[in-house]
C-alpha positions in Angstrom: 79.9 -73.5 81.4 81.9 -76.5 83.4 79.2 -79.2 83.3 79.3 -78.3 79.5 83.2 -78.7 79.3 82.8 -81.7 81.2 80.1 -83.3 79.1 81.9 -82.8 75.5 85.6 -83.5 76.8 85.0 -86.8 79.4 87.6 -89.2 78.1 90.0 -86.4 77.5 89.4 -85.8 80.9 90.2 -89.3 81.6 93.5 -89.4 79.8 94.8 -86.3 81.8 93.6 -87.7 84.3 95.8 -90.8 84.4 98.7 -88.2 83.9 98.1 -86.6 87.0 97.8 -90.0 88.9 101.2 -91.0 87.9 102.8 -88.0 88.8 101.4 -87.9 92.2 102.1 -91.9 92.4 105.9 -91.0 91.3 106.0 -88.2 94.1 104.7 -90.3 96.6 106.9 -93.2 96.0 109.9 -91.1 96.0 108.9 -89.3 98.9 108.4 -92.0 100.9 111.5 -93.6 100.0 114.0 -90.6 99.8 112.2 -88.2 102.1 110.6 -90.0 105.0 112.8 -92.9 105.0 116.3 -90.9 103.9 119.5 -92.4 105.8 120.8 -89.1 105.4 122.0 -87.4 108.6 120.7 -84.0 109.5 117.9 -82.5 109.6 114.1 -83.8 108.2 114.5 -80.8 106.0 118.2 -81.1 105.1 117.2 -84.7 104.5 114.3 -83.8 102.0 116.0 -81.2 100.4 118.9 -83.5 99.8 117.5 -87.0 99.2 114.3 -86.3 97.5 115.1 -83.6 95.3 117.9 -85.3 93.7 116.3 -88.1 93.5 113.4 -86.5 91.9 115.2 -85.3 89.4 117.2 -88.4 88.7 113.8 -90.4 88.3 111.9 -87.6 86.3 113.3 -88.6 82.7 113.1 -92.4 82.7 109.7 -92.1 84.5 108.4 -90.3 81.3 109.3 -92.9 79.2 107.5 -95.4 81.9 104.6 -92.6 81.4 104.4 -93.0 77.7 105.0 -96.3 77.7 102.1 -96.9 80.2 99.6 -94.5 78.3 100.0 -96.3 75.2 99.4 -99.8 76.5 96.3 -98.1 78.6 95.1 -97.0 75.1 95.2 -99.8 73.4 93.5 -101.8 75.6 90.5 -99.6 75.3 91.1 -97.9 78.7 90.3 -94.6 77.2 86.6 -95.3 76.1 83.2 -95.3 78.0 83.2 -99.0 78.3 86.4 -99.1 80.5 84.6 -97.4 82.9 81.8 -99.9 84.2 81.1 -101.0 88.0 84.3 -101.4 90.4 84.8 -104.5 89.2 85.1 -104.2 85.9 87.2 -101.1 86.6 89.6 -103.2 88.7 89.8 -106.1 86.0 90.5 -103.9 83.7 93.1 -101.5 84.9 94.6 -104.6 86.5 95.3 -106.4 83.1 96.7 -103.2 81.4 99.0 -102.3 84.1 100.4 -105.9 84.8 101.0 -105.9 80.8 102.5 -102.2 81.1 104.7 -103.4 84.2 105.9 -106.7 82.1 106.5 -104.8 79.4 108.6 -101.7 81.1 110.7 -104.4 83.3 111.6 -106.3 79.4 112.9 -102.3 78.3 114.6 -101.7 81.8 116.3 -104.7 81.4 117.4 -104.4 77.5 118.4 -100.5 77.9 119.7 -101.4 81.6 122.8 -99.2 81.2 120.1 -96.1 80.2 118.3 -96.8 83.6 120.8 -97.8 85.6 120.3 -95.0 87.9 116.8 -96.0 88.7 116.4 -99.2 91.3 113.7 -101.5 89.8 112.4 -101.9 93.5 110.7 -98.5 92.9 108.9 -99.8 89.7 107.5 -101.8 91.8 106.4 -99.4 94.5 105.0 -96.6 91.6 103.2 -99.5 89.7 101.1 -100.6 93.5 100.9 -97.1 93.8 99.6 -95.9 90.7 97.1 -98.9 91.0 95.4 -97.8 93.8 95.0 -94.1 93.0 93.7 -94.7 89.2 91.2 -97.3 90.3 90.3 -94.6 92.4 90.3 -92.2 90.0 88.1 -94.0 87.3 86.0 -95.0 90.2 85.5 -91.3 90.8 85.2 -90.5 87.0 82.5 -92.9 86.4 80.0 -91.4 89.4 80.4 -87.8 87.1 79.7 -89.8 84.1 76.4 -90.9 85.5 75.7 -87.9 87.3 72.8 -86.5 86.0 74.3 -82.6 86.0 76.7 -83.9 83.5 74.8 -86.6 81.2 73.5 -85.3 77.4 69.7 -85.3 77.3 69.1 -87.6 73.9 66.1 -87.4 71.9 65.5 -90.6 69.7 63.1 -89.4 66.8 62.9 -92.8 65.4 60.8 -96.0 64.6 63.8 -98.4 63.5 64.5 -101.6 65.4 67.6 -100.3 66.3 66.2 -98.3 69.0 65.4 -100.9 71.4 69.2 -102.1 70.9 70.3 -98.7 71.3 68.3 -97.5 74.7 69.4 -101.4 75.9 72.8 -100.6 75.4 72.6 -97.3 77.2 70.4 -98.4 80.0 73.2 -101.2 81.2 76.2 -98.7 80.4 75.1 -95.2 82.4 79.1 -94.0 82.0 78.0 -93.2 78.4 76.5 -90.1 80.3 73.0 -90.1 77.9 69.6 -89.7 79.1 67.4 -91.2 76.7 64.0 -89.2 75.9 62.2 -91.2 73.1 59.5 -88.7 71.1 55.5 -90.0 71.5 53.8 -86.6 71.2 52.0 -84.4 68.2 55.0 -83.7 65.4 53.8 -79.9 66.1 55.3 -79.9 69.8 58.2 -81.2 68.7 60.1 -77.9 69.4 58.8 -77.0 72.3 59.2 -80.8 73.8 62.7 -80.3 73.0 63.3 -76.8 74.5 61.2 -78.1 77.4 63.3 -81.4 78.3 67.0 -79.4 77.4 68.2 -81.6 75.1 71.1 -81.7 73.5 70.9 -84.1 71.1 68.5 -85.5 68.7 68.6 -88.7 66.8 67.1 -88.9 63.6 66.4 -92.2 61.7 66.0 -92.2 57.4 61.7 -92.1 58.2 61.8 -88.7 59.9 64.1 -87.5 57.9 61.7 -88.1 54.5 58.7 -86.1 56.7 58.9 -82.4 55.9 57.7 -81.0 59.3 60.7 -83.0 61.0 63.1 -81.3 58.7 61.3 -77.8 58.9 61.4 -78.1 62.8 65.0 -79.8 63.1 66.2 -76.6 60.7 64.6 -73.8 62.9 66.6 -75.0 66.3 69.9 -75.1 64.6 70.2 -71.9 66.3 70.1 -73.6 69.9 73.0 -75.4 69.8 70.9 -78.9 69.4 73.1 -81.7 67.6 70.8 -82.9 64.8 72.8 -86.5 63.9 71.4 -89.7 62.4 70.6 -93.1 63.7 73.2 -94.5 61.8 75.8 -92.1 62.7 74.6 -92.3 66.3 74.8 -96.2 66.6 78.6 -96.0 65.2 79.3 -94.0 67.6 78.3 -96.4 69.7 79.4 -99.7 68.7 82.1 -98.8 65.9 80.0 -100.6 63.0 77.9 -99.7 60.6 73.8 -100.8 60.6 73.2 -102.8 57.6 69.3 -101.8 58.2 69.4 -98.7 57.9 72.0 -97.7 55.0 71.1 -97.4 51.5 73.0 -97.1 48.3 72.9 -93.1 49.3 75.2 -93.6 51.9 77.8 -95.7 50.1 77.9 -93.0 47.6 78.2 -90.3 50.7 80.4 -91.8 52.6 82.7 -94.7 50.5 83.9 -93.3 47.5 86.2 -90.8 49.1 89.4 -91.6 47.0 92.3 -92.9 49.2 94.9 -93.4 46.9 98.1 -91.9 48.4 97.2 -93.9 51.4 96.7 -97.4 49.8 100.0 -96.3 47.8 101.6 -95.3 50.6 100.3 -98.3 53.4 101.7 -100.9 50.4 105.4 -99.1 50.7 105.5 -99.2 54.5 104.4 -103.2 54.6 107.3 -103.9 52.1 109.6 -101.9 54.3 108.3 -104.0 57.9 108.9 -107.3 55.6 112.5 -106.4 54.9 113.1 -105.7 58.4 111.4 -108.6 60.3 113.1 -110.8 58.1 115.8 -111.9 60.6 112.7 -113.0 62.7 110.2 -114.5 60.6 112.8 -116.7 58.8 113.6 -118.7 61.6 110.4 -118.9 63.2 108.6 -120.1 60.0 111.2 -122.8 59.6 111.2 -123.8 62.9 106.8 -124.0 62.4 107.5 -125.7 59.4 109.0 -128.8 60.8 106.8 -128.7 63.4 104.2 -129.1 61.1 105.6 -131.7 59.0 106.2 -134.2 62.0 103.1 -133.5 63.5 101.1 -135.1 60.6 101.1 -136.3 57.5 100.2 -133.1 54.4 101.8 -130.4 52.8 103.1 -127.9 55.3 101.6 -125.0 53.2 98.2 -125.2 53.1 96.5 -123.3 49.8 93.2 -121.8 49.1 91.4 -119.8 47.1 90.4 -116.6 48.6 88.6 -113.5 46.9 90.4 -110.3 46.8 89.9 -106.9 45.3 87.4 -106.2 43.1 86.1 -109.4 43.5 89.5 -111.3 41.8 90.5 -114.4 42.9 93.7 -115.4 44.4 95.4 -118.1 46.4 96.2 -117.5 50.3 99.0 -119.2 51.9 98.6 -120.6 55.6 100.4 -122.7 57.8 98.0 -126.1 57.5 96.5 -126.4 60.8 94.3 -129.3 59.9 94.4 -133.1 59.1 94.0 -133.8 55.3 91.4 -135.9 53.7 88.8 -134.8 56.4 85.2 -133.6 55.6 83.0 -130.8 57.7 81.6 -127.6 57.4 83.4 -124.7 55.2 83.9 -122.3 58.7 86.1 -123.8 61.6 83.8 -124.7 64.4 84.4 -124.5 67.7 86.7 -127.9 68.7 87.0 -128.8 65.7 88.3 -132.4 65.6 90.1 -131.5 62.3 92.4 -129.4 63.6 95.9 -131.0 64.4 97.7 -130.8 68.0 99.6 -128.2 66.7 97.4 -126.4 64.5 95.3 -125.5 67.6 98.2 -123.6 68.9 99.2 -121.8 65.8 95.3 -121.2 65.5 95.2 -120.0 68.5 98.5 -117.7 68.4 97.4 -117.1 64.8 100.9 -118.1 63.8 99.4 -120.2 60.9 99.0 -116.5 59.5 103.0 -116.2 58.8 102.8 -117.5 55.3 100.5 -114.3 54.2 103.8 -112.2 54.1 103.8 -113.7 50.6 100.3 -112.5 49.7 101.4 -109.1 50.9 104.6 -109.0 48.8 102.8 -110.0 45.8 100.1 -107.0 46.4 96.9 -109.7 47.1 96.4 -108.5 50.5 97.2 -106.1 52.8 98.5 -106.2 57.0 95.4 -104.9 57.7 92.1 -104.9 56.4 88.9 -107.1 56.2 89.7 -110.5 55.9 89.6 -112.3 52.9 86.7 -115.1 52.6 86.8 -118.3 51.0 85.6 -118.5 47.4 82.3 -120.2 48.4 81.6 -118.6 51.5 81.7 -115.2 49.8 79.3 -117.1 47.1 76.6 -117.6 49.8 77.0 -114.6 51.8 75.9 -112.8 48.9 72.6 -112.8 49.9 73.9 -110.2 52.7 73.2 -107.1 51.3 75.8 -104.6 50.2 78.1 -107.4 50.7 79.8 -106.9 47.4 81.5 -103.8 48.8 83.9 -105.2 50.8 85.9 -106.1 48.0 86.5 -102.5 46.7 89.5 -102.7 48.9 92.4 -105.2 49.8 91.4 -107.7 52.1 93.8 -108.4 55.0 95.4 -110.5 57.5 94.0 -108.8 60.2 91.1 -106.4 60.5 88.4 -104.2 62.5 86.6 -106.9 62.3 88.6 -109.8 63.9 88.9 -107.8 66.7 85.4 -107.4 67.6 83.5 -109.9 66.9 84.2 -113.7 66.7 84.6 -116.0 63.9 81.5 -116.4 62.2 80.2 -119.8 62.0 76.6 -118.6 59.9 75.4 -115.8 57.9 73.8 -113.8 61.0 77.5 -113.8 62.1 78.7 -112.9 58.8 76.0 -110.0 58.8 77.0 -108.8 62.3 80.8 -108.9 61.4 80.4 -107.2 57.9 78.8 -104.6 60.0 82.6 -103.6 61.7 84.0 -104.0 58.2 82.4 -101.5 56.7 83.4 -99.4 59.8 86.9 -100.0 58.4 86.2 -99.3 55.0 85.0 -96.3 55.6 87.2 -94.8 58.2 90.4 -96.7 57.3 93.5 -94.5 57.8 96.8 -94.7 58.9 95.6 -94.1 62.9 93.4 -97.1 62.6 95.6 -99.2 61.1 98.2 -98.6 63.8 95.6 -99.1 66.2 94.4 -102.1 64.8 98.0 -102.9 64.7 98.9 -102.1 68.6 95.5 -104.2 69.8 96.5 -107.1 67.9 99.7 -107.6 69.1 98.6 -107.3 73.2 95.6 -110.2 72.1 98.7 -112.2 70.3 100.3 -111.9 73.8 97.9 -112.4 75.9 97.1 -115.4 73.7 100.7 -117.0 74.2 100.3 -116.4 78.2 96.8 -118.7 78.2 
């Protein structure tokens, strides 16, 4: 019973574990400072009671705020995914990076709201961060041991002949913390049910070819009462890689997954975007003026670069950006690494994505959203039409930032564009306020990290 609970809720346990580790770290720091090394006169018990208990209650509320901030940053840093539980070096690197960002953000908050936090010595934050870092790395390494233990792994049978099975198998082999043990089916179809029972299979992954086999369907139907999870290869691949495998889907998939009416979400999203634009004008207007001056003085040409892009329902529109390239320069349709066409200020604007700021005008006009598939140039979109189902990308508004941009590098070939399109499909299928908020927060984190380089 306990093993089944751990199997199903590994990442939830990781989240709750961080809360426990934080509480333990806070207790240790305050106990060491105000319990053991207290300067109060009297017995140890008196010192412990009067100093530690008092200080614990004083620190409790401010440190709860710290906990919430740190958990949020850990979340957008992908520390509550299986990929965060690699080897010890990977765990240490990820936790340390997220903790440094969390600490810097917390110090900033404490400085801005110093009156609210005036009872909390800042030195305690340093001790808390160090203690929490050591304990959390230890805790996560122990979790990894649990994740890869055979007792807590889920046995998965791959009933599939798709080339994707090799990619899935390789990914699971190199990421044992996912908690999967693969059992490829290589026996007679008539022995399928027997094989599933014999190997204690918890999940059967089936591709389209086997779903069309009547013997397989009848067998899978017969084992539903045994609490065996039946998953399509497309859904299993999506859960692992957070993208949709184009090679495994047909028109029927789009009819089932993409035609859901989300008009309330889309109209509410537009109103929220307008409110955010108005609220941030005191920051964006001065920043845009400064960038405009830098662009104008760094090279000859217009400040704003205009380009035709493809929008919702294949409708072309003019996209606005700060110019980052020299004018009258020939080259490929996409930007390549160390592109000589980029100006000095253009490299910085591209690196920090500040060249995208004028697209606020496109949001106001309703051409694009803040979040959505990145709009492609008309010429590129025409080239990419060779990618199966690529036109589906245009059934929603494009965006300034998107899921594909966070998970894949800028495409420089049709093959890379195809892989990137798979992430766009994931967003189109799963778009929601929760996913939008996650993308926005992760983008802010990436921008902060980029500005520090």
